[in-house]
C-alpha positions in Angstrom: 0.0 0.0 0.0 1.1 3.6 -0.5 2.0 5.9 2.3 -0.3 8.7 3.4 -0.8 11.4 0.8 1.8 14.2 0.9 1.2 17.9 0.3 1.4 19.1 -3.3 4.6 21.0 -2.5 6.2 18.0 -0.8 9.8 17.8 0.0 12.0 15.4 -1.8 12.0 12.2 0.3 15.7 11.9 0.7 18.5 12.6 3.3 20.7 15.3 2.0 23.3 17.2 4.0 24.6 20.4 2.4 26.5 21.6 5.5 27.9 20.1 8.6 25.3 19.8 11.4 24.6 22.3 12.7 24.8 24.7 9.7 25.7 28.4 10.0 22.1 29.6 10.2 21.2 27.1 12.9 24.3 28.1 14.8 23.3 31.8 14.6 19.7 31.0 15.7 20.9 28.8 18.5 22.8 31.8 19.9 19.6 33.8 19.8 17.8 30.9 21.5 20.3 30.8 24.3 20.0 34.5 24.9 16.2 34.4 25.0 15.0 31.0 26.2 15.4 29.4 29.5 18.4 26.9 29.6 15.9 24.4 31.2 14.4 24.0 27.8 16.8 21.7 26.0 17.1 20.4 22.4 18.1 17.0 21.1 19.0 18.3 17.6 21.1 21.4 17.1 19.3 22.5 14.0 16.1 24.6 13.4 13.3 23.3 11.3 12.0 25.2 8.3 9.7 22.7 6.6 8.5 19.1 7.4 6.5 16.6 5.5 6.6 12.9 4.6 9.6 11.4 6.4 12.0 14.4 6.2 12.7 17.6 8.1 14.2 20.4 6.2 16.3 22.7 8.3 17.0 26.4 7.8 20.4 25.6 6.2 18.9 23.4 3.5 19.7 20.1 5.1 17.2 17.3 4.7 17.0 14.9 7.7 15.3 11.6 8.2 12.6 11.9 10.8 12.3 8.8 13.1 10.7 10.8 15.9 7.4 12.5 14.7 7.9 15.2 17.3 7.6 12.4 19.9 4.7 10.5 18.3 2.7 13.6 17.5 2.8 14.0 13.6 1.7 10.4 13.0 -0.2 11.3 9.9 2.8 13.4 8.8 3.5 17.0 9.4 1.3 19.5 7.5 -0.9 16.7 6.2 -3.2 18.0 3.4 -6.5 17.4 5.1 -5.2 19.0 8.4 -3.9 22.0 6.6 -7.2 22.6 4.8 -9.3 22.1 7.9 -7.2 24.5 9.9 -7.3 27.2 7.3 -11.0 27.0 7.0 -11.5 27.2 10.8 -9.1 30.1 11.2 -11.1 32.0 8.7 -14.3 31.5 10.7 -13.2 32.0 14.3 -10.2 31.1 16.4 -11.7 31.0 19.9 -14.9 31.4 21.9 -14.2 29.2 24.9 -16.5 26.2 24.7 -17.8 26.8 28.2 -19.1 30.3 27.1 -20.3 29.8 23.5 -20.0 26.2 22.4 -19.3 25.1 18.8 -19.9 22.0 16.7 -16.2 20.8 16.2 -15.8 20.1 19.9 -19.0 18.0 19.9 -17.8 16.2 16.7 -14.5 15.3 18.2 -16.2 13.9 21.3 -18.5 11.8 19.1 -15.6 10.5 17.1 -13.6 9.6 20.3 -16.7 7.9 21.8 -17.0 5.8 18.7 -13.3 4.9 18.2 -12.1 4.1 21.7 -12.4 0.5 23.1 -15.7 -0.4 24.8 -19.3 -0.8 23.6 -20.7 0.9 26.7 -22.1 4.5 26.7 -19.3 7.0 26.7 -18.6 10.7 27.2 -15.5 12.8 26.4 -14.0 16.0 27.7 -11.3 17.9 25.8 -8.1 19.5 27.1 -4.8 21.0 25.9 -2.1 18.5 26.7 -1.5 15.0 27.8 -0.5 16.0 31.3 -3.6 18.1 31.7 -5.8 15.2 30.5 -4.1 12.8 33.0 -4.8 15.2 35.9 -8.4 15.5 34.9 -8.7 11.7 34.6 -7.6 11.5 38.2 -10.1 14.1 39.2 -12.9 12.2 37.5 -11.9 8.9 39.1 -11.8 10.5 42.6 -15.2 12.1 42.0 -16.7 8.8 40.8 -15.4 6.6 43.6 -15.2 9.0 46.6 -11.6 7.7 47.2 -8.3 9.5 46.9 -5.3 7.2 46.3 -3.9 6.6 42.8 -1.4 3.9 41.8 1.0 4.2 38.8 3.7 1.8 37.7 7.4 1.5 37.7 9.0 3.0 34.5 5.8 4.9 33.7 5.6 8.4 32.4 2.5 10.6 32.6 3.7 14.3 32.4 5.6 17.2 33.9 2.9 19.0 35.9 3.0 18.6 39.7 0.5 15.7 39.9 1.8 14.0 36.8 5.4 14.3 38.1 4.3 12.3 41.1 2.9 9.6 38.7 6.0 9.6 36.6 8.7 7.2 37.6 11.9 8.6 36.2 13.7 11.2 38.4 16.1 13.0 36.0 15.2 15.2 34.2 11.5 15.1 35.0 11.3 15.3 38.8 14.7 16.2 40.2 14.5 19.3 42.3 10.8 20.0 41.6 9.1 18.4 44.7 7.2 18.1 46.9 4.7 16.3 44.7 0.9 15.8 45.1 0.0 13.3 47.8 -1.8 10.0 47.7 0.2 8.7 44.8 1.7 5.2 44.9 3.7 2.9 42.7 3.5 -0.8 41.8 5.9 -3.1 39.9 5.5 -3.2 36.1 5.6 -6.3 34.0 9.0 -6.1 32.2 9.5 -9.5 30.5 13.2 -8.9 29.6 14.1 -8.3 33.2 11.7 -10.0 35.5 10.9 -13.2 33.6 7.4 -13.4 34.8 4.3 -14.3 32.9 1.5 -11.7 32.7 -0.6 -13.3 35.4 2.4 -13.7 37.7 3.4 -10.1 37.2 -0.1 -8.9 37.8 -0.3 -10.9 41.1 2.9 -9.2 42.2 1.5 -5.8 41.5 -1.9 -6.5 43.1 -0.2 -7.8 46.2 1.8 -4.5 46.4 -1.4 -2.5 46.0 -3.4 -4.5 48.5 -0.7 -4.5 51.2 0.6 -0.9 50.8 -2.6 1.0 49.8 -5.7 -1.0 50.2 -8.5 -1.3 47.5 -10.9 0.6 49.8 -8.6 3.7 49.5 -7.8 3.4 45.8 -9.6 5.6 43.3 -7.7 4.7 40.2 -5.0 2.6 38.6 -3.2 4.4 35.7 -1.0 2.6 33.2 0.4 2.9 29.7 -0.6 -0.2 27.7 3.0 0.0 26.2 5.2 2.3 28.3 6.6 5.2 26.3 9.4 7.2 28.0 10.0 4.2 30.3 11.4 2.2 27.3 8.6 1.0 25.1 8.0 -1.8 27.6 5.4 -4.3 26.5 3.8 -6.0 29.5 3.6 -9.8 29.2 0.3 -11.1 27.8 -2.4 -11.3 30.4 -0.9 -8.6 32.7 -3.4 -5.9 31.7 -6.5 -8.0 31.7 -5.7 -9.3 35.1 -5.3 -5.7 36.4 -8.5 -4.7 34.9 -10.4 -7.6 36.3 -9.1 -6.7 39.8 -10.1 -3.1 39.4 -13.6 -4.1 38.4 -13.9 -6.3 41.5 -12.8 -3.6 43.8 -14.5 -0.4 42.5 -11.2 1.0 41.2 -11.2 3.1 38.0 -8.8 1.7 35.4 -7.2 4.5 33.4 -5.3 3.7 30.2 -2.8 6.4 29.3 -2.8 6.1 25.5 -1.1 9.5 24.9 1.8 7.9 23.1 0.3 4.6 21.9 -3.0 6.0 20.6 -4.2 6.7 17.1 -2.8 3.9 14.9 0.7 4.2 16.4 0.8 0.5 17.5 -0.9 -1.1 14.6 -4.3 -0.7 16.2 -6.3 2.5 16.7 -5.5 2.1 20.4 -3.0 -0.2 22.1 -5.6 -1.6 24.5 -7.2 -3.4 21.5 -4.2 -5.6 21.3 -5.0 -7.0 24.8 -8.7 -6.9 24.3 -9.4 -4.7 27.2 -11.9 -1.9 27.7 -10.6 0.7 30.2 -13.0 2.8 32.3 -11.2 5.9 31.1 -8.7 6.4 28.3 -6.5 9.4 28.0 -5.3 10.6 24.6 -3.2 13.4 23.1 -0.1 13.5 20.8 -1.3 11.9 17.5 -4.9 13.2 18.0 -4.7 16.5 16.0 -1.8 16.3 13.5 0.4 18.5 15.5 -2.0 20.9 17.1 -2.4 20.9 20.9 -5.3 18.9 22.0 -6.0 16.1 24.5 -9.0 14.1 25.8 -10.4 11.9 28.5 -13.0 9.5 27.2 -14.8 6.8 29.2 -17.9 5.3 30.8 -20.7 7.9 30.8 -21.5 7.3 34.5 -17.8 7.9 35.4 -17.3 10.8 33.1 -20.5 12.5 34.5 -19.5 12.1 38.1 -17.9 15.6 38.6 -20.4 18.4 39.2 -21.3 20.8 36.4 -18.4 23.1 35.9 -16.0 20.7 37.5 -14.2 20.1 34.2 -13.0 22.6 31.6 -10.5 25.3 30.8 -10.2 28.4 28.8 -8.5 26.8 25.8 -9.6 23.2 26.2 -11.0 21.9 22.9 -9.9 24.9 20.9 -11.8 25.1 17.7 -8.7 25.1 15.4 -7.3 22.0 17.2 -10.7 20.3 16.9 -10.9 21.0 13.2 -7.4 19.5 12.9 -8.4 16.5 15.0 -11.4 15.7 12.8 -9.2 15.9 9.7 -6.5 13.8 11.3 -9.1 11.1 12.3 -10.4 11.1 8.8 -6.9 10.5 7.5 -6.3 7.6 9.8 -9.5 6.0 8.7 -9.7 6.8 5.0 -6.0 6.2 4.3 -5.9 2.9 6.3 -3.1 4.0 8.5 -3.6 1.2 11.0 -2.5 -1.2 8.3 0.3 1.1 7.4 1.6 1.1 11.0 1.7 -2.7 10.8 3.7 -2.5 7.6 6.1 -0.1 9.3 6.6 -2.7 12.0 7.3 -5.5 9.6 9.9 -3.3 7.7 11.6 -1.9 10.8 11.8 -5.1 12.8 13.1 -7.0 9.8 15.9 -4.5 9.4 16.7 -4.3 13.1 16.8 -8.1 13.4 19.6 -8.2 10.9 21.6 -6.0 13.3 20.5 -8.0 16.4 21.7 -11.3 14.7 25.3 -10.2 14.7 25.5 -7.9 17.8 25.0 -9.3 21.3 24.7 -5.8 22.7 21.1 -5.8 21.4 19.2 -7.1 24.4 15.7 -6.9 22.8 13.8 -5.6 19.9 10.2 -4.8 21.0 7.2 -2.7 20.3 4.3 -2.7 17.9 3.4 -0.9 14.7 5.3 2.3 14.3 6.5 2.3 17.9 9.6 0.1 17.9 12.5 0.0 20.4 15.9 -1.5 20.8 17.2 -2.1 24.3 21.0 -2.1 24.5 22.8 -4.0 27.2 26.3 -5.2 28.2 26.5 -8.7 26.7 28.3 -10.3 29.7 26.0 -9.0 32.4 22.8 -7.9 30.7 23.1 -4.6 32.5 21.7 -1.5 30.7 24.2 0.2 28.4 23.2 3.9 28.4 26.6 5.1 27.1 26.3 3.0 23.9 22.8 4.2 23.4 23.8 7.8 23.7 26.7 7.3 21.4 24.6 5.7 18.6 22.0 8.4 18.9 24.6 11.1 18.6 26.2 9.4 15.7 22.9 9.3 13.8 21.9 12.9 14.6 25.3 14.1 13.3 24.5 12.3 10.0 21.0 13.7 9.5 18.9 11.0 11.2 16.6 12.1 14.1 16.7 9.3 16.6 15.3 9.4 20.1 16.4 7.5 23.2 14.3 6.6 26.3 14.1 4.2 29.2 14.4 4.5 32.9 18.1 3.5 32.5 18.7 5.5 29.4 19.5 2.4 27.3 16.7 2.3 24.8 16.6 3.6 21.2 13.1 4.4 20.2 11.7 4.8 16.7 8.5 6.7 16.1 8.5 7.5 12.4 5.5 9.2 10.8 3.3 6.9 8.9 3.9 9.0 5.8 7.6 8.0 5.7 8.5 5.9 2.6 9.9 2.5 3.3 13.2 3.2 1.6 13.8 6.2 3.8 12.9 4.3 6.9 15.4 1.5 6.0 18.1 4.1 5.3 17.6 5.6 8.7 17.8 2.2 10.4 20.9 1.3 8.5 22.5 4.4 9.9 21.6 3.2 13.4 23.4 0.0 12.8 26.4 1.9 11.3 26.4 3.9 14.6 26.6 0.6 16.5 29.5 -0.6 14.4 31.3 2.7 14.9 31.0 2.3 18.7 32.0 -1.4 18.8 
């Protein structure tokens, strides 16, 4: 099948370096950035983007880079996707803002209807829209507390849920997300995650371990919600063992605990299903979405059981910009692109291509501890062959090697030893393979 349609004025789908990275214009602009922007806002790439579509990023010096990051899983349909551009232009010409809580508008309702239809579960649903993933997670917790009358929330080792105060408490990794920013919101607890490469447990065994922790350290009678990423993102693209998620959901249902699926990074075709929960056949009480929802515009949502979503009193949810009309227009066009361009199937094709190429590397390099992930959400965990310990130094070196050669590669993992690949679904297979070949070349250069 062909990749998603590109804009009429598409960029040549090729890697092309006309300067060293960074080029002179990027160096000049970086100096301006350092003089104007907080040093706490870092950058992985030392170049400034000028235009992006398909699988390439054109920088201001004319260098064309292979994009294996999608702005951290945001531009899944491709940057400046034609339907999104057209929808945004039309909406901007009509109005940019009214605040849905003051004068509502149809695009907000249409996005809610689409999410109620698309998310797992045949039960009656409701949706509320927000600006960012972290904001949606916070509101999911509010909703769960209102629905149950309980206060405690449990998250999982290696999980990532945001950078706001409450979501930092839910997030597992300290540096750079939490260090020096406490104290955090109270009544947040942590349970062990299923991590097949490192714990060797089956899904039911790992779930029993987590449930024992919850029952002994928190108590079901105090627990409002359990929040988990079906495949962990920042934590290292950790896929729990089969049966882990269903066992947790069953326990939650037995104990009046709201099961929240954080699908901010996994949602919207990214994992070869519209939502990663579908791969496990589970129907969460609440599902949190963002990132790939609106083709690059800021939008997020909480969708779930109508009785749960309607628990807060009128006016208890909302926000000035939540469900902005421009972002809603973009979301509707983005969802149309997922469905009409068969991007769920395209994500599965990306998985086949990427894993096939990465396996060639793994077959000859014992430092590859595991290749994992689904769809266009693929990771390589790097280890010291003799001990199996995480090899963060090698991971950083490979990523730096790739970036210097015009391939945008991200790393992640609690131990910093995972390379993650999140290409836009608009990337041509040839460009994807070229980028992954450069990753292997980086490994050989650091042998």
